[in-house]
MIDOSE-337807 format. One line per 4 residues: number of its first residue (from 0); for each residue x, y, z of N, C-alpha, C, O, CB. Coordinates in Angstrom, 2 decimals. Glycine has a CB too. Example, Ala and Ser with C-alpha at 12.3 -4.5 7.8 and 13.67 -1.06 7.14 Angstrom:
// MIDOSE-337807
0 = 13.19,-5.69,7.80,12.30,-4.50,7.80,13.20,-3.30,7.80,14.24,-3.32,8.46,11.31,-4.47,9.05  12.85,-2.25,7.08,13.67,-1.06,7.14,12.90,0.03,7.87,13.41,1.14,8.04,14.08,-0.60,5.72;
//
This chain:
// MIDOSE-337807
0 = 8.66,-82.05,-0.84,9.61,-82.32,-2.09,8.76,-83.09,-3.16,9.06,-83.12,-4.35,11.01,-83.28,-1.66  7.37,-83.87,-2.47,6.24,-84.84,-2.99,5.21,-83.57,-3.86,4.70,-83.56,-4.98,5.26,-85.82,-1.38  5.24,-82.35,-2.43,4.36,-81.20,-2.96,5.25,-80.87,-4.36,4.76,-81.60,-5.22,4.22,-79.75,-1.74  6.33,-80.09,-4.96,6.42,-79.18,-5.56,7.09,-79.93,-6.74,7.46,-79.43,-7.80,7.00,-78.09,-4.88;
4 = 7.18,-81.53,-6.26,7.14,-82.87,-8.16,5.68,-82.53,-8.30,5.29,-82.41,-9.46,7.41,-85.42,-8.02  4.83,-82.37,-7.35,3.16,-82.88,-8.36,2.96,-81.18,-9.37,2.70,-80.91,-10.55,1.01,-83.22,-6.66  3.23,-80.40,-8.15,2.76,-78.91,-8.82,3.23,-79.13,-10.36,2.46,-79.35,-11.29,3.66,-77.34,-8.03  5.17,-78.98,-10.50,5.59,-79.22,-11.51,5.59,-80.18,-12.72,6.23,-79.89,-13.73,6.21,-79.14,-11.19;
8 = 4.70,-81.65,-12.60,3.48,-82.17,-13.43,2.66,-81.63,-13.82,2.48,-81.40,-15.01,2.85,-82.88,-13.06  1.72,-81.17,-12.61,0.43,-80.26,-13.42,0.71,-79.08,-14.29,-0.11,-78.88,-15.18,-0.56,-79.60,-12.37  1.64,-78.32,-14.21,1.98,-77.01,-15.06,2.79,-77.61,-16.53,2.86,-77.16,-17.68,3.16,-75.84,-14.02  3.24,-78.63,-15.98,4.14,-79.30,-17.62,3.19,-80.44,-18.45,3.18,-80.71,-19.65,5.93,-80.40,-17.13;
12 = 2.46,-80.95,-17.40,0.77,-81.27,-18.28,0.00,-80.19,-19.04,-0.44,-80.47,-20.16,-0.47,-81.67,-17.16  -0.26,-78.64,-18.38,-1.08,-78.07,-18.88,-0.44,-77.26,-20.33,-1.02,-76.76,-21.30,-1.66,-77.29,-17.79  1.06,-77.41,-19.96,1.93,-76.98,-21.17,2.00,-77.30,-22.37,2.08,-76.77,-23.48,2.91,-77.12,-21.04  1.90,-79.06,-21.53,1.86,-80.18,-22.86,0.76,-80.23,-23.81,0.83,-80.44,-25.02,1.85,-81.61,-22.38;
16 = -0.46,-79.98,-22.95,-2.07,-80.02,-23.59,-1.64,-78.99,-24.24,-1.20,-79.20,-25.38,-3.63,-79.83,-22.65  -1.63,-77.88,-23.83,-1.58,-76.58,-25.01,-0.84,-76.82,-26.41,-1.24,-76.69,-27.57,-0.73,-75.25,-24.36  0.34,-77.18,-25.90,1.08,-77.33,-27.01,0.66,-78.75,-28.57,1.01,-78.96,-29.73,2.52,-77.59,-26.16  -0.25,-79.33,-27.54,-0.73,-80.70,-27.88,-2.28,-80.38,-29.25,-2.66,-81.07,-30.19,-1.34,-81.58,-26.00;
20 = -2.76,-79.04,-28.70,-3.93,-78.58,-28.83,-3.77,-77.77,-30.15,-4.49,-78.09,-31.10,-4.38,-77.84,-27.58  -2.76,-76.62,-30.32,-2.56,-75.93,-30.32,-3.10,-75.92,-32.16,-3.88,-75.05,-32.56,-1.41,-75.74,-29.54  -2.39,-77.32,-33.35,-2.98,-77.02,-34.54,-4.37,-77.72,-34.22,-4.66,-78.24,-35.30,-2.13,-77.54,-35.88  -5.38,-78.00,-33.32,-6.60,-78.58,-33.70,-7.48,-77.54,-33.16,-8.37,-77.22,-33.95,-6.87,-80.04,-33.17;
24 = -7.48,-76.96,-32.15,-8.36,-75.66,-31.83,-7.87,-74.13,-32.36,-6.80,-73.61,-32.07,-8.45,-75.55,-30.21  -8.88,-73.58,-33.18,-8.82,-72.40,-33.98,-9.79,-71.91,-34.75,-10.48,-72.73,-35.35,-7.96,-72.46,-34.69  -9.98,-70.90,-34.88,-11.56,-70.13,-35.72,-11.36,-70.72,-36.99,-12.40,-71.32,-37.25,-11.72,-68.11,-35.96  -10.66,-70.83,-37.80,-11.38,-71.29,-39.48,-9.46,-70.84,-39.73,-8.46,-70.49,-39.11,-13.33,-69.82,-40.62;
28 = -9.96,-71.19,-41.18,-8.40,-71.93,-41.52,-7.93,-69.96,-42.06,-8.76,-69.09,-42.31,-8.40,-73.83,-43.41  -6.49,-69.80,-42.09,-6.30,-68.42,-41.85,-6.03,-68.14,-43.39,-4.84,-67.99,-43.66,-5.06,-68.00,-40.70  -6.78,-68.06,-44.29,-7.35,-68.12,-45.81,-8.96,-67.08,-45.54,-10.11,-67.54,-45.63,-7.72,-70.24,-46.41  -8.61,-65.72,-45.22,-10.04,-65.20,-45.09,-10.96,-64.92,-46.94,-10.47,-64.86,-48.07,-9.76,-63.44,-44.07;
32 = -12.20,-64.83,-46.54,-12.79,-64.30,-47.63,-13.24,-62.92,-47.47,-13.27,-62.53,-46.30,-13.81,-65.08,-47.99  -13.70,-61.86,-48.66,-13.87,-60.92,-48.26,-14.65,-60.45,-46.85,-14.05,-59.71,-46.06,-14.20,-60.59,-49.18  -15.41,-60.70,-46.68,-16.49,-60.25,-46.15,-15.95,-60.44,-44.65,-15.93,-59.58,-43.76,-17.85,-61.00,-46.63  -15.50,-61.83,-44.58,-14.65,-62.37,-43.42,-13.17,-61.12,-43.03,-13.16,-60.73,-41.87,-14.00,-64.16,-44.05;
36 = -12.33,-60.71,-43.72,-12.17,-59.75,-43.49,-12.50,-58.59,-43.17,-11.64,-57.99,-42.53,-11.92,-59.77,-43.82  -13.79,-57.83,-43.47,-13.71,-56.63,-43.34,-15.04,-56.95,-41.71,-15.70,-56.15,-41.05,-14.12,-55.60,-45.07  -14.93,-58.14,-41.65,-15.49,-57.78,-40.19,-14.33,-58.08,-38.97,-14.31,-57.71,-37.80,-16.95,-58.78,-39.88  -13.30,-59.00,-39.86,-12.22,-58.52,-38.83,-11.56,-57.68,-38.51,-10.98,-57.62,-37.42,-11.56,-58.89,-38.76;
40 = -11.51,-56.67,-39.62,-10.97,-55.20,-39.64,-12.38,-53.94,-38.79,-12.24,-52.87,-38.21,-10.64,-54.80,-41.70  -13.30,-54.58,-39.04,-14.69,-53.93,-37.93,-14.51,-53.85,-36.91,-14.68,-52.74,-36.40,-15.91,-54.54,-37.72  -14.08,-55.00,-36.04,-14.35,-55.74,-35.00,-12.61,-55.01,-34.44,-12.58,-54.58,-33.29,-14.77,-57.70,-35.35  -11.56,-54.94,-35.09,-10.41,-54.48,-34.44,-10.06,-52.91,-34.53,-9.30,-52.26,-33.81,-9.33,-55.25,-34.99;
44 = -10.80,-52.51,-35.55,-11.03,-50.70,-35.10,-11.74,-50.50,-34.32,-11.55,-49.46,-33.68,-11.55,-49.69,-35.99  -12.70,-51.20,-34.02,-13.49,-51.25,-33.03,-13.49,-51.01,-31.73,-14.29,-50.38,-31.03,-13.75,-52.00,-33.05  -11.95,-51.89,-31.34,-11.10,-52.40,-30.34,-9.99,-51.29,-30.25,-9.27,-51.16,-29.26,-10.55,-53.90,-30.69  -9.90,-50.57,-31.28,-8.65,-49.80,-31.47,-7.07,-50.23,-31.71,-6.00,-49.63,-31.58,-8.64,-49.13,-30.41;
48 = -7.47,-51.60,-32.16,-6.32,-52.63,-32.93,-5.89,-52.27,-34.40,-6.66,-52.36,-35.35,-6.93,-54.20,-33.07  -4.63,-51.88,-34.47,-4.47,-51.61,-36.53,-4.66,-52.82,-37.29,-5.10,-52.86,-38.44,-2.71,-51.10,-37.20  -4.30,-53.80,-36.59,-3.92,-55.21,-37.32,-5.00,-56.15,-37.31,-5.08,-56.92,-36.35,-2.71,-55.95,-36.64  -5.75,-56.21,-38.15,-6.82,-57.64,-37.20,-6.33,-58.87,-37.21,-6.91,-59.84,-36.70,-8.39,-58.05,-37.83;
52 = -4.72,-58.93,-38.06,-4.15,-60.19,-37.12,-3.69,-60.14,-36.20,-3.05,-61.18,-36.07,-3.37,-60.87,-37.43  -3.56,-59.41,-35.19,-3.16,-59.16,-33.98,-4.05,-59.54,-33.08,-3.88,-59.95,-31.93,-2.86,-57.97,-33.82  -5.07,-59.36,-33.71,-6.59,-59.62,-32.76,-7.18,-60.84,-33.23,-8.16,-61.16,-32.57,-7.88,-58.36,-32.96  -6.83,-61.76,-34.34,-7.06,-63.05,-34.49,-6.17,-63.87,-34.18,-6.21,-65.05,-34.53,-7.37,-63.31,-35.53;
56 = -4.70,-63.06,-33.07,-4.04,-63.86,-32.81,-4.42,-64.13,-31.05,-3.97,-64.96,-30.26,-2.69,-63.42,-33.34  -4.84,-63.67,-30.99,-5.19,-63.22,-29.01,-6.63,-63.82,-28.95,-7.02,-64.19,-27.84,-5.32,-60.99,-28.43  -7.40,-63.93,-29.94,-8.79,-65.18,-30.12,-8.04,-66.48,-29.77,-8.08,-67.16,-28.74,-9.58,-65.38,-32.00  -7.40,-66.63,-30.85,-6.80,-68.26,-31.09,-6.23,-68.58,-29.64,-6.50,-69.61,-29.02,-5.34,-68.42,-32.44;
60 = -5.33,-67.44,-29.16,-5.10,-68.17,-27.80,-6.05,-68.12,-26.54,-5.95,-68.85,-25.55,-3.87,-67.68,-27.30  -6.86,-67.27,-26.70,-7.60,-67.08,-25.65,-8.48,-68.69,-26.16,-8.47,-69.63,-25.37,-8.48,-65.34,-25.58  -9.14,-68.82,-27.43,-9.50,-70.20,-27.54,-9.00,-71.26,-26.94,-9.60,-72.09,-26.26,-9.41,-70.50,-28.55  -7.58,-71.19,-27.28,-6.93,-72.70,-27.15,-6.94,-72.87,-25.41,-7.42,-73.79,-24.75,-5.04,-72.81,-27.93;
64 = -6.20,-71.61,-24.96,-6.18,-71.88,-23.14,-7.26,-71.93,-22.68,-7.24,-71.66,-21.48,-5.57,-70.84,-22.18  -8.61,-72.25,-23.21,-9.87,-72.41,-22.93,-10.31,-73.82,-22.66,-10.69,-74.41,-21.65,-10.56,-71.86,-23.92  -10.04,-74.28,-24.41,-9.60,-75.95,-24.60,-8.73,-76.73,-23.45,-8.96,-77.76,-22.82,-8.61,-76.08,-25.99  -7.67,-75.83,-23.42,-6.27,-76.64,-22.51,-7.34,-76.76,-21.40,-7.54,-77.89,-20.94,-4.44,-75.57,-21.98;
68 = -7.99,-75.81,-20.97,-8.63,-75.21,-19.57,-9.30,-76.79,-19.05,-9.05,-77.60,-18.16,-10.10,-73.66,-19.86  -10.24,-76.68,-20.12,-11.27,-78.01,-19.64,-10.50,-78.97,-20.13,-10.57,-79.91,-19.34,-12.92,-78.16,-20.27  -9.61,-79.31,-21.27,-9.56,-80.96,-21.20,-8.77,-80.90,-19.93,-9.17,-81.82,-19.21,-8.73,-81.93,-22.61  -7.69,-80.11,-19.28,-7.30,-80.23,-17.93,-7.70,-80.54,-16.83,-7.05,-81.10,-15.95,-7.03,-79.56,-17.67;
72 = -9.13,-80.09,-16.78,-9.89,-80.40,-15.71,-10.56,-81.64,-15.70,-11.07,-82.22,-14.75,-10.73,-79.49,-15.54  -10.48,-82.01,-17.04,-11.10,-83.25,-17.40,-10.92,-84.84,-16.71,-11.61,-85.84,-16.48,-10.71,-83.31,-18.68  -9.35,-84.32,-16.52,-8.10,-84.54,-16.70,-7.73,-85.01,-14.87,-7.32,-86.07,-14.39,-7.29,-83.04,-17.49  -8.04,-83.95,-14.38,-7.53,-83.88,-12.92,-8.86,-84.35,-12.56,-8.60,-85.28,-11.79,-6.94,-82.34,-12.21;
76 = -10.33,-84.26,-12.68,-11.49,-84.85,-12.44,-11.03,-86.87,-12.33,-10.95,-87.74,-11.46,-12.64,-84.23,-13.89  -10.88,-86.76,-13.47,-10.65,-88.48,-13.91,-9.56,-89.04,-12.89,-9.75,-90.14,-12.37,-9.96,-88.73,-15.73  -8.84,-88.58,-12.72,-7.07,-88.80,-11.93,-8.05,-89.14,-10.30,-7.89,-90.18,-9.66,-5.48,-86.61,-11.89  -8.96,-88.12,-9.92,-8.95,-88.54,-8.86,-10.20,-89.43,-8.44,-10.34,-90.01,-7.37,-8.72,-87.53,-8.17;
80 = -11.23,-89.40,-9.76,-11.99,-90.48,-9.45,-11.17,-91.97,-9.83,-11.50,-92.93,-9.13,-13.37,-90.27,-10.23  -10.33,-92.17,-10.72,-9.90,-93.37,-10.71,-8.31,-93.79,-9.86,-7.61,-94.79,-10.06,-9.93,-93.62,-12.18  -8.09,-92.74,-8.97,-6.94,-92.80,-8.19,-7.65,-93.82,-6.73,-8.65,-93.54,-6.07,-6.31,-90.99,-7.83  -6.81,-94.93,-6.57,-7.11,-95.90,-5.47,-7.33,-95.19,-4.30,-6.75,-94.15,-4.01,-6.05,-96.91,-5.23;
84 = -8.44,-95.94,-3.41,-8.88,-95.28,-2.57,-7.60,-95.51,-1.02,-7.76,-96.54,-0.37,-10.53,-95.82,-2.49  -6.50,-94.58,-0.59,-5.82,-94.81,0.26,-6.65,-95.20,1.60,-7.84,-94.91,1.69,-5.00,-93.80,0.28  -5.98,-95.84,2.56,-6.03,-96.90,3.87,-7.20,-97.76,3.93,-7.65,-98.07,5.03,-6.05,-96.16,5.28  -7.94,-98.32,2.46,-9.26,-99.16,2.45,-8.49,-100.86,2.48,-9.20,-101.86,2.48,-10.40,-98.73,0.76;
//
């Protein structure tokens, strides 16, 4: 039961970190210049995506997942380092 609780806590921690980082991790403001619009459209067409906003969404999700994973790994490493040694 304790193992299940730890796993659920880790999933909740990861989801909470993802939600916390959403407003802070993004490529740049949503208002694009003309050259940025052309670049997004070119890449979206090259990948076979009709709407560049769909590409922007998935790029933003990937960036958020990467940042969340890095923060989560750092928290887990710090937790193991600060955790008191058992049996000492």
